[in-house]
All heavy atoms as a GROMACS GRO file, in nm:
protein
  599
    1MET      N    1  -0.404  -1.420   0.662
    1MET     CA    2  -0.297  -1.514   0.636
    1MET      C    3  -0.353  -1.642   0.580
    1MET      O    4  -0.461  -1.686   0.620
    1MET     CB    5  -0.218  -1.540   0.765
    1MET     CG    6  -0.113  -1.645   0.743
    1MET     SD    7   0.027  -1.667   0.852
    1MET     CE    8  -0.025  -1.651   1.016
    2SER      N    9  -0.276  -1.708   0.492
    2SER     CA   10  -0.318  -1.834   0.439
    2SER      C   11  -0.311  -1.941   0.544
    2SER      O   12  -0.249  -1.927   0.646
    2SER     CB   13  -0.227  -1.872   0.320
    2SER     OG   14  -0.236  -1.778   0.220
    3LYS      N   15  -0.373  -2.050   0.508
    3LYS     CA   16  -0.375  -2.166   0.602
    3LYS      C   17  -0.237  -2.231   0.616
    3LYS      O   18  -0.164  -2.243   0.519
    3LYS     CB   19  -0.478  -2.266   0.548
    3LYS     CG   20  -0.527  -2.358   0.649
    3LYS     CD   21  -0.642  -2.437   0.594
    3LYS     CE   22  -0.704  -2.522   0.704
    3LYS     NZ   23  -0.813  -2.603   0.648
    4LEU      N   24  -0.202  -2.269   0.738
    4LEU     CA   25  -0.075  -2.335   0.760
    4LEU      C   26  -0.087  -2.484   0.735
    4LEU      O   27  -0.198  -2.541   0.748
    4LEU     CB   28  -0.032  -2.314   0.907
    4LEU     CG   29   0.001  -2.170   0.944
    4LEU    CD1   30   0.028  -2.161   1.094
    4LEU    CD2   31   0.117  -2.118   0.867
    5PRO      N   32   0.021  -2.551   0.700
    5PRO     CA   33   0.013  -2.695   0.678
    5PRO      C   34  -0.029  -2.772   0.804
    5PRO      O   35  -0.007  -2.721   0.915
    5PRO     CB   36   0.157  -2.736   0.642
    5PRO     CG   37   0.230  -2.611   0.616
    5PRO     CD   38   0.154  -2.498   0.678
    6LYS      N   39  -0.087  -2.884   0.785
    6LYS     CA   40  -0.138  -2.964   0.898
    6LYS      C   41  -0.031  -2.990   1.006
    6LYS      O   42  -0.060  -2.975   1.123
    6LYS     CB   43  -0.193  -3.093   0.843
    6LYS     CG   44  -0.268  -3.175   0.947
    6LYS     CD   45  -0.336  -3.297   0.886
    6LYS     CE   46  -0.417  -3.373   0.990
    6LYS     NZ   47  -0.489  -3.483   0.929
    7LYS      N   48   0.083  -3.031   0.968
    7LYS     CA   49   0.191  -3.060   1.066
    7LYS      C   50   0.295  -2.951   1.066
    7LYS      O   51   0.416  -2.975   1.065
    7LYS     CB   52   0.257  -3.194   1.029
    7LYS     CG   53   0.165  -3.310   1.041
    7LYS     CD   54   0.238  -3.439   1.009
    7LYS     CE   55   0.144  -3.555   1.025
    7LYS     NZ   56   0.212  -3.685   1.002
    8PHE      N   57   0.248  -2.825   1.073
    8PHE     CA   58   0.340  -2.717   1.060
    8PHE      C   59   0.453  -2.709   1.163
    8PHE      O   60   0.565  -2.666   1.128
    8PHE     CB   61   0.269  -2.581   1.049
    8PHE     CG   62   0.219  -2.524   1.179
    8PHE    CD1   63   0.298  -2.431   1.249
    8PHE    CD2   64   0.099  -2.560   1.233
    8PHE    CE1   65   0.252  -2.379   1.367
    8PHE    CE2   66   0.053  -2.508   1.356
    8PHE     CZ   67   0.129  -2.415   1.421
    9PRO      N   68   0.432  -2.752   1.290
    9PRO     CA   69   0.548  -2.743   1.381
    9PRO      C   70   0.667  -2.833   1.336
    9PRO      O   71   0.783  -2.791   1.346
    9PRO     CB   72   0.492  -2.797   1.513
    9PRO     CG   73   0.347  -2.775   1.504
    9PRO     CD   74   0.311  -2.795   1.363
   10GLU      N   75   0.637  -2.950   1.283
   10GLU     CA   76   0.740  -3.040   1.231
   10GLU      C   77   0.811  -2.976   1.113
   10GLU      O   78   0.934  -2.985   1.100
   10GLU     CB   79   0.684  -3.176   1.193
   10GLU     CG   80   0.643  -3.264   1.311
   10GLU     CD   81   0.496  -3.237   1.354
   10GLU    OE1   82   0.432  -3.144   1.302
   10GLU    OE2   83   0.448  -3.309   1.441
   11TYR      N   84   0.734  -2.910   1.028
   11TYR     CA   85   0.794  -2.844   0.910
   11TYR      C   86   0.882  -2.727   0.949
   11TYR      O   87   0.984  -2.701   0.891
   11TYR     CB   88   0.689  -2.799   0.811
   11TYR     CG   89   0.624  -2.915   0.736
   11TYR    CD1   90   0.490  -2.940   0.745
   11TYR    CD2   91   0.703  -3.001   0.656
   11TYR    CE1   92   0.431  -3.046   0.673
   11TYR    CE2   93   0.645  -3.104   0.590
   11TYR     CZ   94   0.511  -3.128   0.599
   11TYR     OH   95   0.454  -3.234   0.530
   12LEU      N   96   0.840  -2.659   1.053
   12LEU     CA   97   0.921  -2.544   1.105
   12LEU      C   98   1.055  -2.597   1.154
   12LEU      O   99   1.163  -2.538   1.129
   12LEU     CB  100   0.850  -2.470   1.215
   12LEU     CG  101   0.729  -2.384   1.171
   12LEU    CD1  102   0.661  -2.327   1.292
   12LEU    CD2  103   0.773  -2.277   1.075
   13ILE      N  104   1.052  -2.707   1.229
   13ILE     CA  105   1.175  -2.767   1.279
   13ILE      C  106   1.264  -2.816   1.164
   13ILE      O  107   1.383  -2.792   1.163
   13ILE     CB  108   1.142  -2.882   1.378
   13ILE    CG1  109   1.080  -2.828   1.504
   13ILE    CG2  110   1.270  -2.962   1.411
   13ILE    CD1  111   1.015  -2.933   1.594
   14MET      N  112   1.203  -2.879   1.066
   14MET     CA  113   1.274  -2.927   0.951
   14MET      C  114   1.344  -2.811   0.877
   14MET      O  115   1.459  -2.815   0.838
   14MET     CB  116   1.186  -3.002   0.852
   14MET     CG  117   1.152  -3.141   0.897
   14MET     SD  118   1.032  -3.226   0.791
   14MET     CE  119   1.102  -3.205   0.628
   15HIS      N  120   1.269  -2.703   0.862
   15HIS     CA  121   1.319  -2.585   0.790
   15HIS      C  122   1.438  -2.526   0.864
   15HIS      O  123   1.544  -2.502   0.805
   15HIS     CB  124   1.208  -2.480   0.778
   15HIS     CG  125   1.247  -2.363   0.698
   15HIS    ND1  126   1.313  -2.254   0.754
   15HIS    CD2  127   1.232  -2.335   0.565
   15HIS    CE1  128   1.336  -2.164   0.658
   15HIS    NE2  129   1.289  -2.211   0.544
   16LYS      N  130   1.426  -2.510   0.994
   16LYS     CA  131   1.535  -2.458   1.072
   16LYS      C  132   1.659  -2.549   1.066
   16LYS      O  133   1.770  -2.500   1.054
   16LYS     CB  134   1.489  -2.443   1.219
   16LYS     CG  135   1.590  -2.374   1.308
   16LYS     CD  136   1.535  -2.350   1.445
   16LYS     CE  137   1.637  -2.283   1.532
   16LYS     NZ  138   1.586  -2.253   1.662
   17THR      N  139   1.636  -2.676   1.076
   17THR     CA  140   1.746  -2.774   1.068
   17THR      C  141   1.817  -2.767   0.935
   17THR      O  142   1.941  -2.765   0.927
   17THR     CB  143   1.696  -2.915   1.094
   17THR    OG1  144   1.634  -2.920   1.221
   17THR    CG2  145   1.809  -3.016   1.086
   18LEU      N  146   1.742  -2.763   0.826
   18LEU     CA  147   1.801  -2.754   0.692
   18LEU      C  148   1.880  -2.628   0.672
   18LEU      O  149   1.990  -2.628   0.614
   18LEU     CB  150   1.692  -2.768   0.586
   18LEU     CG  151   1.631  -2.907   0.571
   18LEU    CD1  152   1.510  -2.902   0.479
   18LEU    CD2  153   1.735  -3.005   0.516
   19VAL      N  154   1.828  -2.515   0.719
   19VAL     CA  155   1.899  -2.389   0.708
   19VAL      C  156   2.033  -2.396   0.778
   19VAL      O  157   2.134  -2.355   0.732
   19VAL     CB  158   1.809  -2.273   0.758
   19VAL    CG1  159   1.893  -2.145   0.772
   19VAL    CG2  160   1.692  -2.247   0.668
   20LYS      N  161   2.027  -2.454   0.901
   20LYS     CA  162   2.146  -2.469   0.980
   20LYS      C  163   2.249  -2.556   0.909
   20LYS      O  164   2.370  -2.526   0.907
   20LYS     CB  165   2.110  -2.526   1.116
   20LYS     CG  166   2.224  -2.538   1.214
   20LYS     CD  167   2.180  -2.595   1.345
   20LYS     CE  168   2.296  -2.614   1.441
   20LYS     NZ  169   2.252  -2.671   1.566
   21LYS      N  170   2.203  -2.669   0.856
   21LYS     CA  171   2.297  -2.761   0.785
   21LYS      C  172   2.362  -2.694   0.664
   21LYS      O  173   2.478  -2.712   0.641
   21LYS     CB  174   2.219  -2.885   0.738
   21LYS     CG  175   2.186  -2.983   0.844
   21LYS     CD  176   2.313  -3.052   0.884
   21LYS     CE  177   2.286  -3.173   0.968
   21LYS     NZ  178   2.409  -3.236   1.016
   22ILE      N  179   2.282  -2.619   0.590
   22ILE     CA  180   2.335  -2.550   0.472
   22ILE      C  181   2.440  -2.450   0.514
   22ILE      O  182   2.550  -2.442   0.452
   22ILE     CB  183   2.224  -2.482   0.392
   22ILE    CG1  184   2.134  -2.586   0.328
   22ILE    CG2  185   2.282  -2.384   0.287
   22ILE    CD1  186   2.006  -2.534   0.268
   23LYS      N  187   2.416  -2.375   0.617
   23LYS     CA  188   2.513  -2.278   0.672
   23LYS      C  189   2.643  -2.346   0.715
   23LYS      O  190   2.750  -2.299   0.684
   23LYS     CB  191   2.452  -2.195   0.782
   23LYS     CG  192   2.349  -2.094   0.738
   23LYS     CD  193   2.295  -2.017   0.854
   23LYS     CE  194   2.191  -1.920   0.810
   23LYS     NZ  195   2.133  -1.845   0.921
   24GLU      N  196   2.628  -2.458   0.785
   24GLU     CA  197   2.743  -2.535   0.834
   24GLU      C  198   2.827  -2.586   0.715
   24GLU      O  199   2.952  -2.575   0.715
   24GLU     CB  200   2.700  -2.651   0.919
   24GLU     CG  201   2.650  -2.616   1.054
   24GLU     CD  202   2.595  -2.736   1.130
   24GLU    OE1  203   2.596  -2.850   1.076
   24GLU    OE2  204   2.544  -2.713   1.241
   25LEU      N  205   2.762  -2.640   0.614
   25LEU     CA  206   2.834  -2.691   0.498
   25LEU      C  207   2.902  -2.580   0.423
   25LEU      O  208   3.014  -2.596   0.376
   25LEU     CB  209   2.738  -2.769   0.406
   25LEU     CG  210   2.691  -2.905   0.456
   25LEU    CD1  211   2.582  -2.963   0.363
   25LEU    CD2  212   2.809  -3.001   0.467
   26GLU      N  213   2.836  -2.468   0.408
   26GLU     CA  214   2.892  -2.353   0.343
   26GLU      C  215   3.022  -2.309   0.412
   26GLU      O  216   3.119  -2.278   0.344
   26GLU     CB  217   2.792  -2.241   0.332
   26GLU     CG  218   2.833  -2.125   0.243
   26GLU     CD  219   2.840  -2.165   0.097
   26GLU    OE1  220   2.753  -2.238   0.049
   26GLU    OE2  221   2.939  -2.128   0.035
   27LYS      N  222   3.022  -2.303   0.540
   27LYS     CA  223   3.136  -2.263   0.618
   27LYS      C  224   3.252  -2.364   0.601
   27LYS      O  225   3.368  -2.326   0.593
   27LYS     CB  226   3.103  -2.247   0.766
   27LYS     CG  227   3.027  -2.125   0.800
   27LYS     CD  228   2.994  -2.117   0.946
   27LYS     CE  229   2.910  -2.000   0.981
   27LYS     NZ  230   2.878  -1.996   1.125
   28ARG      N  231   3.215  -2.491   0.601
   28ARG     CA  232   3.317  -2.597   0.599
   28ARG      C  233   3.366  -2.631   0.458
   28ARG      O  234   3.464  -2.703   0.443
   28ARG     CB  235   3.259  -2.722   0.663
   28ARG     CG  236   3.232  -2.704   0.811
   28ARG     CD  237   3.178  -2.830   0.875
   28ARG     NE  238   3.254  -2.951   0.840
   28ARG     CZ  239   3.198  -3.065   0.825
   28ARG    NH1  240   3.068  -3.084   0.842
   28ARG    NH2  241   3.272  -3.174   0.792
   29LYS      N  242   3.300  -2.577   0.358
   29LYS     CA  243   3.332  -2.614   0.220
   29LYS      C  244   3.481  -2.593   0.183
   29LYS      O  245   3.543  -2.669   0.112
   29LYS     CB  246   3.243  -2.531   0.124
   29LYS     CG  247   3.210  -2.603   0.000
   29LYS     CD  248   3.089  -2.550  -0.074
   29LYS     CE  249   3.105  -2.418  -0.134
   29LYS     NZ  250   2.997  -2.388  -0.225
   30GLN      N  251   3.540  -2.492   0.242
   30GLN     CA  252   3.681  -2.459   0.212
   30GLN      C  253   3.779  -2.564   0.268
   30GLN      O  254   3.893  -2.570   0.226
   30GLN     CB  255   3.714  -2.324   0.261
   30GLN     CG  256   3.707  -2.311   0.415
   30GLN     CD  257   3.709  -2.169   0.463
   30GLN    OE1  258   3.706  -2.077   0.381
   30GLN    NE2  259   3.716  -2.150   0.592
   31ASP      N  260   3.731  -2.644   0.363
   31ASP     CA  261   3.817  -2.744   0.425
   31ASP      C  262   3.823  -2.878   0.352
   31ASP      O  263   3.889  -2.970   0.394
   31ASP     CB  264   3.768  -2.772   0.568
   31ASP     CG  265   3.777  -2.647   0.655
   31ASP    OD1  266   3.859  -2.559   0.631
   31ASP    OD2  267   3.696  -2.642   0.751
   32PHE      N  268   3.749  -2.889   0.240
   32PHE     CA  269   3.741  -3.014   0.173
   32PHE      C  270   3.815  -3.014   0.039
   32PHE      O  271   3.842  -2.906  -0.018
   32PHE     CB  272   3.593  -3.052   0.143
   32PHE     CG  273   3.517  -3.078   0.268
   32PHE    CD1  274   3.432  -2.982   0.322
   32PHE    CD2  275   3.524  -3.201   0.332
   32PHE    CE1  276   3.360  -3.011   0.438
   32PHE    CE2  277   3.454  -3.229   0.446
   32PHE     CZ  278   3.373  -3.134   0.499
   33SER      N  279   3.840  -3.132  -0.014
   33SER     CA  280   3.905  -3.142  -0.144
   33SER      C  281   3.804  -3.114  -0.255
   33SER      O  282   3.682  -3.106  -0.230
   33SER     CB  283   3.963  -3.285  -0.161
   33SER     OG  284   3.857  -3.377  -0.177
   34ARG      N  285   3.852  -3.106  -0.376
   34ARG     CA  286   3.766  -3.074  -0.489
   34ARG      C  287   3.655  -3.174  -0.507
   34ARG      O  288   3.541  -3.138  -0.533
   34ARG     CB  289   3.852  -3.066  -0.615
   34ARG     CG  290   3.780  -3.006  -0.733
   34ARG     CD  291   3.879  -2.983  -0.841
   34ARG     NE  292   3.966  -2.877  -0.801
   34ARG     CZ  293   4.003  -2.778  -0.873
   34ARG    NH1  294   3.960  -2.768  -1.000
   34ARG    NH2  295   4.083  -2.682  -0.831
   35ASN      N  296   3.685  -3.303  -0.495
   35ASN     CA  297   3.582  -3.408  -0.509
   35ASN      C  298   3.480  -3.399  -0.398
   35ASN      O  299   3.362  -3.417  -0.423
   35ASN     CB  300   3.645  -3.548  -0.513
   35ASN     CG  301   3.723  -3.573  -0.636
   35ASN    OD1  302   3.696  -3.516  -0.739
   35ASN    ND2  303   3.820  -3.663  -0.627
   36GLU      N  304   3.525  -3.376  -0.276
   36GLU     CA  305   3.435  -3.364  -0.163
   36GLU      C  306   3.348  -3.239  -0.181
   36GLU      O  307   3.229  -3.243  -0.140
   36GLU     CB  308   3.512  -3.355  -0.033
   36GLU     CG  309   3.576  -3.482   0.004
   36GLU     CD  310   3.677  -3.470   0.121
   36GLU    OE1  311   3.746  -3.369   0.131
   36GLU    OE2  312   3.677  -3.563   0.206
   37ILE      N  313   3.399  -3.135  -0.238
   37ILE     CA  314   3.320  -3.011  -0.257
   37ILE      C  315   3.204  -3.038  -0.350
   37ILE      O  316   3.091  -2.990  -0.326
   37ILE     CB  317   3.410  -2.896  -0.308
   37ILE    CG1  318   3.500  -2.852  -0.197
   37ILE    CG2  319   3.326  -2.781  -0.360
   37ILE    CD1  320   3.601  -2.748  -0.236
   38LYS      N  321   3.226  -3.122  -0.451
   38LYS     CA  322   3.115  -3.155  -0.539
   38LYS      C  323   3.004  -3.230  -0.467
   38LYS      O  324   2.885  -3.203  -0.488
   38LYS     CB  325   3.169  -3.239  -0.660
   38LYS     CG  326   3.248  -3.165  -0.757
   38LYS     CD  327   3.295  -3.253  -0.866
   38LYS     CE  328   3.383  -3.177  -0.963
   38LYS     NZ  329   3.431  -3.259  -1.070
   39GLU      N  330   3.045  -3.320  -0.381
   39GLU     CA  331   2.945  -3.395  -0.301
   39GLU      C  332   2.872  -3.304  -0.207
   39GLU      O  333   2.752  -3.314  -0.188
   39GLU     CB  334   3.014  -3.508  -0.219
   39GLU     CG  335   3.072  -3.617  -0.304
   39GLU     CD  336   3.148  -3.720  -0.221
   39GLU    OE1  337   3.111  -3.738  -0.100
   39GLU    OE2  338   3.239  -3.782  -0.276
   40ILE      N  339   2.945  -3.212  -0.146
   40ILE     CA  340   2.885  -3.117  -0.054
   40ILE      C  341   2.786  -3.028  -0.130
   40ILE      O  342   2.677  -2.999  -0.082
   40ILE     CB  343   2.991  -3.034   0.020
   40ILE    CG1  344   3.064  -3.125   0.117
   40ILE    CG2  345   2.932  -2.915   0.091
   40ILE    CD1  346   3.185  -3.065   0.177
   41GLN      N  347   2.829  -2.984  -0.246
   41GLN     CA  348   2.742  -2.896  -0.325
   41GLN      C  349   2.614  -2.968  -0.365
   41GLN      O  350   2.504  -2.911  -0.356
   41GLN     CB  351   2.816  -2.852  -0.452
   41GLN     CG  352   2.746  -2.746  -0.532
   41GLN     CD  353   2.728  -2.616  -0.453
   41GLN    OE1  354   2.824  -2.576  -0.381
   41GLN    NE2  355   2.619  -2.552  -0.459
   42LEU      N  356   2.622  -3.092  -0.399
   42LEU     CA  357   2.503  -3.175  -0.433
   42LEU      C  358   2.414  -3.187  -0.310
   42LEU      O  359   2.292  -3.171  -0.318
   42LEU     CB  360   2.545  -3.312  -0.482
   42LEU     CG  361   2.431  -3.403  -0.521
   42LEU    CD1  362   2.349  -3.344  -0.633
   42LEU    CD2  363   2.488  -3.540  -0.563
   43LYS      N  364   2.473  -3.213  -0.194
   43LYS     CA  365   2.397  -3.220  -0.070
   43LYS      C  366   2.324  -3.085  -0.038
   43LYS      O  367   2.211  -3.085  -0.003
   43LYS     CB  368   2.488  -3.257   0.043
   43LYS     CG  369   2.419  -3.300   0.172
   43LYS     CD  370   2.513  -3.334   0.284
   43LYS     CE  371   2.576  -3.472   0.258
   43LYS     NZ  372   2.653  -3.519   0.376
   44MET      N  373   2.399  -2.978  -0.059
   44MET     CA  374   2.339  -2.848  -0.036
   44MET      C  375   2.224  -2.821  -0.131
   44MET      O  376   2.120  -2.764  -0.092
   44MET     CB  377   2.444  -2.735  -0.046
   44MET     CG  378   2.542  -2.738   0.067
   44MET     SD  379   2.684  -2.629   0.045
   44MET     CE  380   2.604  -2.472   0.029
   45GLU      N  381   2.238  -2.863  -0.256
   45GLU     CA  382   2.131  -2.846  -0.352
   45GLU      C  383   2.009  -2.925  -0.311
   45GLU      O  384   1.895  -2.878  -0.327
   45GLU     CB  385   2.177  -2.884  -0.492
   45GLU     CG  386   2.274  -2.788  -0.552
   45GLU     CD  387   2.339  -2.839  -0.681
   45GLU    OE1  388   2.292  -2.938  -0.734
   45GLU    OE2  389   2.432  -2.774  -0.724
   46ASN      N  390   2.031  -3.048  -0.261
   46ASN     CA  391   1.918  -3.129  -0.214
   46ASN      C  392   1.848  -3.060  -0.097
   46ASN      O  393   1.725  -3.059  -0.088
   46ASN     CB  394   1.965  -3.267  -0.176
   46ASN     CG  395   2.005  -3.352  -0.293
   46ASN    OD1  396   1.957  -3.331  -0.406
   46ASN    ND2  397   2.093  -3.447  -0.272
   47TYR      N  398   1.930  -3.010  -0.001
   47TYR     CA  399   1.869  -2.936   0.112
   47TYR      C  400   1.792  -2.813   0.060
   47TYR      O  401   1.682  -2.788   0.114
   47TYR     CB  402   1.980  -2.892   0.206
   47TYR     CG  403   2.050  -2.999   0.287
   47TYR    CD1  404   2.170  -2.977   0.345
   47TYR    CD2  405   1.996  -3.131   0.300
   47TYR    CE1  406   2.235  -3.075   0.420
   47TYR    CE2  407   2.058  -3.228   0.368
   47TYR     CZ  408   2.177  -3.200   0.429
   47TYR     OH  409   2.245  -3.300   0.503
   48GLN      N  410   1.847  -2.744  -0.036
   48GLN     CA  411   1.774  -2.625  -0.086
   48GLN      C  412   1.644  -2.661  -0.150
   48GLN      O  413   1.545  -2.592  -0.132
   48GLN     CB  414   1.863  -2.553  -0.189
   48GLN     CG  415   1.982  -2.480  -0.133
   48GLN     CD  416   1.940  -2.352  -0.061
   48GLN    OE1  417   1.822  -2.320  -0.049
   48GLN    NE2  418   2.041  -2.287  -0.006
   49SER      N  419   1.641  -2.772  -0.224
   49SER     CA  420   1.512  -2.812  -0.288
   49SER      C  421   1.412  -2.855  -0.182
   49SER      O  422   1.293  -2.827  -0.197
   49SER     CB  423   1.536  -2.925  -0.388
   49SER     OG  424   1.579  -3.040  -0.329
   50GLU      N  425   1.459  -2.920  -0.076
   50GLU     CA  426   1.367  -2.956   0.033
   50GLU      C  427   1.320  -2.829   0.103
   50GLU      O  428   1.200  -2.822   0.143
   50GLU     CB  429   1.440  -3.050   0.132
   50GLU     CG  430   1.350  -3.104   0.237
   50GLU     CD  431   1.240  -3.195   0.191
   50GLU    OE1  432   1.244  -3.242   0.077
   50GLU    OE2  433   1.145  -3.217   0.268
   51LEU      N  434   1.406  -2.733   0.125
   51LEU     CA  435   1.364  -2.604   0.182
   51LEU      C  436   1.256  -2.538   0.098
   51LEU      O  437   1.153  -2.491   0.149
   51LEU     CB  438   1.481  -2.510   0.193
   51LEU     CG  439   1.568  -2.515   0.316
   51LEU    CD1  440   1.679  -2.414   0.305
   51LEU    CD2  441   1.487  -2.488   0.439
   52LYS      N  442   1.274  -2.541  -0.032
   52LYS     CA  443   1.179  -2.480  -0.125
   52LYS      C  444   1.046  -2.550  -0.110
   52LYS      O  445   0.940  -2.489  -0.107
   52LYS     CB  446   1.232  -2.489  -0.265
   52LYS     CG  447   1.140  -2.445  -0.371
   52LYS     CD  448   1.139  -2.299  -0.391
   52LYS     CE  449   1.058  -2.261  -0.513
   52LYS     NZ  450   0.935  -2.194  -0.479
   53ARG      N  451   1.050  -2.683  -0.106
   53ARG     CA  452   0.925  -2.762  -0.096
   53ARG      C  453   0.849  -2.724   0.034
   53ARG      O  454   0.732  -2.703   0.034
   53ARG     CB  455   0.957  -2.910  -0.096
   53ARG     CG  456   0.837  -3.002  -0.098
   53ARG     CD  457   0.873  -3.148  -0.089
   53ARG     NE  458   0.919  -3.184   0.041
   53ARG     CZ  459   0.839  -3.206   0.147
   53ARG    NH1  460   0.709  -3.192   0.136
   53ARG    NH2  461   0.891  -3.240   0.266
   54ILE      N  462   0.925  -2.711   0.143
   54ILE     CA  463   0.864  -2.676   0.272
   54ILE      C  464   0.806  -2.533   0.265
   54ILE      O  465   0.695  -2.507   0.311
   54ILE     CB  466   0.965  -2.690   0.389
   54ILE    CG1  467   0.997  -2.838   0.409
   54ILE    CG2  468   0.911  -2.625   0.514
   54ILE    CD1  469   1.113  -2.862   0.502
   55GLU      N  470   0.884  -2.441   0.214
   55GLU     CA  471   0.844  -2.301   0.208
   55GLU      C  472   0.720  -2.285   0.121
   55GLU      O  473   0.637  -2.202   0.149
   55GLU     CB  474   0.957  -2.213   0.155
   55GLU     CG  475   1.068  -2.200   0.258
   55GLU     CD  476   1.191  -2.129   0.203
   55GLU    OE1  477   1.199  -2.100   0.082
   55GLU    OE2  478   1.284  -2.106   0.286
   56ASP      N  479   0.705  -2.365   0.017
   56ASP     CA  480   0.590  -2.360  -0.071
   56ASP      C  481   0.462  -2.402   0.002
   56ASP      O  482   0.352  -2.372  -0.044
   56ASP     CB  483   0.607  -2.443  -0.194
   56ASP     CG  484   0.707  -2.380  -0.289
   56ASP    OD1  485   0.741  -2.258  -0.272
   56ASP    OD2  486   0.754  -2.450  -0.383
   57MET      N  487   0.471  -2.472   0.112
   57MET     CA  488   0.354  -2.516   0.186
   57MET      C  489   0.299  -2.405   0.276
   57MET      O  490   0.187  -2.415   0.321
   57MET     CB  491   0.387  -2.635   0.276
   57MET     CG  492   0.413  -2.762   0.206
   57MET     SD  493   0.432  -2.894   0.323
   57MET     CE  494   0.592  -2.951   0.282
   58PHE      N  495   0.380  -2.303   0.300
   58PHE     CA  496   0.342  -2.194   0.392
   58PHE      C  497   0.304  -2.070   0.314
   58PHE      O  498   0.335  -2.059   0.197
   58PHE     CB  499   0.462  -2.165   0.483
   58PHE     CG  500   0.485  -2.266   0.589
   58PHE    CD1  501   0.552  -2.385   0.565
   58PHE    CD2  502   0.435  -2.248   0.719
   58PHE    CE1  503   0.574  -2.480   0.662
   58PHE    CE2  504   0.458  -2.343   0.819
   58PHE     CZ  505   0.529  -2.457   0.790
   59PRO      N  506   0.240  -1.981   0.382
   59PRO     CA  507   0.203  -1.854   0.320
   59PRO      C  508   0.329  -1.777   0.271
   59PRO      O  509   0.438  -1.794   0.327
   59PRO     CB  510   0.131  -1.774   0.427
   59PRO     CG  511   0.092  -1.872   0.529
   59PRO     CD  512   0.192  -1.987   0.518
   60ASP      N  513   0.310  -1.694   0.170
   60ASP     CA  514   0.422  -1.612   0.122
   60ASP      C  515   0.489  -1.537   0.237
   60ASP      O  516   0.420  -1.483   0.323
   60ASP     CB  517   0.375  -1.513   0.017
   60ASP     CG  518   0.331  -1.584  -0.112
   60ASP    OD1  519   0.366  -1.706  -0.130
   60ASP    OD2  520   0.267  -1.522  -0.197
   61ASN      N  521   0.617  -1.526   0.230
   61ASN     CA  522   0.699  -1.449   0.328
   61ASN      C  523   0.688  -1.499   0.473
   61ASN      O  524   0.730  -1.432   0.563
   61ASN     CB  525   0.664  -1.302   0.323
   61ASN     CG  526   0.692  -1.243   0.188
   61ASN    OD1  527   0.789  -1.274   0.121
   61ASN    ND2  528   0.602  -1.156   0.144
   62PHE      N  529   0.634  -1.614   0.494
   62PHE     CA  530   0.622  -1.671   0.628
   62PHE      C  531   0.756  -1.680   0.696
   62PHE      O  532   0.775  -1.642   0.811
   62PHE     CB  533   0.552  -1.806   0.627
   62PHE     CG  534   0.534  -1.868   0.764
   62PHE    CD1  535   0.424  -1.834   0.844
   62PHE    CD2  536   0.626  -1.953   0.815
   62PHE    CE1  537   0.406  -1.885   0.969
   62PHE    CE2  538   0.612  -2.007   0.938
   62PHE     CZ  539   0.502  -1.972   1.017
   63PHE      N  540   0.856  -1.736   0.627
   63PHE     CA  541   0.984  -1.760   0.686
   63PHE      C  542   1.068  -1.632   0.696
   63PHE      O  543   1.155  -1.623   0.779
   63PHE     CB  544   1.061  -1.870   0.614
   63PHE     CG  545   0.997  -2.004   0.635
   63PHE    CD1  546   0.916  -2.060   0.539
   63PHE    CD2  547   1.017  -2.073   0.755
   63PHE    CE1  548   0.856  -2.185   0.566
   63PHE    CE2  549   0.957  -2.193   0.777
   63PHE     CZ  550   0.877  -2.252   0.680
   64ILE      N  551   1.037  -1.538   0.616
   64ILE     CA  552   1.106  -1.407   0.622
   64ILE      C  553   1.056  -1.335   0.746
   64ILE      O  554   1.136  -1.283   0.826
   64ILE     CB  555   1.084  -1.323   0.497
   64ILE    CG1  556   1.150  -1.393   0.377
   64ILE    CG2  557   1.138  -1.182   0.511
   64ILE    CD1  558   1.117  -1.334   0.244
   65GLU      N  559   0.928  -1.326   0.762
   65GLU     CA  560   0.865  -1.255   0.875
   65GLU      C  561   0.890  -1.324   1.008
   65GLU      O  562   0.892  -1.261   1.112
   65GLU     CB  563   0.717  -1.238   0.850
   65GLU     CG  564   0.686  -1.151   0.732
   65GLU     CD  565   0.540  -1.155   0.690
   65GLU    OE1  566   0.462  -1.227   0.758
   65GLU    OE2  567   0.506  -1.088   0.592
   66ASN      N  568   0.900  -1.460   1.006
   66ASN     CA  569   0.912  -1.534   1.129
   66ASN      C  570   1.054  -1.590   1.150
   66ASN      O  571   1.068  -1.689   1.218
   66ASN     CB  572   0.813  -1.650   1.131
   66ASN     CG  573   0.671  -1.595   1.135
   66ASN    OD1  574   0.632  -1.533   1.231
   66ASN    ND2  575   0.596  -1.620   1.031
   67ASN      N  576   1.150  -1.527   1.089
   67ASN     CA  577   1.289  -1.580   1.101
   67ASN      C  578   1.342  -1.536   1.236
   67ASN      O  579   1.366  -1.418   1.265
   67ASN     CB  580   1.374  -1.521   0.988
   67ASN     CG  581   1.509  -1.580   0.982
   67ASN    OD1  582   1.545  -1.665   1.066
   67ASN    ND2  583   1.585  -1.538   0.886
   68HIS      N  584   1.374  -1.634   1.324
   68HIS     CA  585   1.421  -1.607   1.456
   68HIS      C  586   1.567  -1.649   1.471
   68HIS      O  587   1.618  -1.670   1.578
   68HIS     CB  588   1.338  -1.681   1.559
   68HIS     CG  589   1.199  -1.635   1.563
   68HIS    ND1  590   1.160  -1.515   1.610
   68HIS    CD2  591   1.085  -1.695   1.514
   68HIS    CE1  592   1.025  -1.501   1.594
   68HIS    NE2  593   0.981  -1.610   1.536
   69SER      N  594   1.639  -1.670   1.357
   69SER     CA  595   1.776  -1.720   1.364
   69SER      C  596   1.868  -1.605   1.394
   69SER      O  597   1.851  -1.495   1.360
   69SER     CB  598   1.822  -1.784   1.237
   69SER     OG  599   1.723  -1.839   1.161
   0.00000   0.00000   0.00000
């Protein structure tokens, strides 16, 4: 296995939190107006890019193999 990032426990928590936030926003998206949906979509895209950044610090398939959600 490749080397884990120096502060990997914090990154794991961040990853889990971001995944949870994205899921919550996705569920709630139908409850918002068209303008709010655009804002939510932008927020979700930002969360997704942060997830990608975190996942790139870890070995390939780390989050797939260690998904405890």
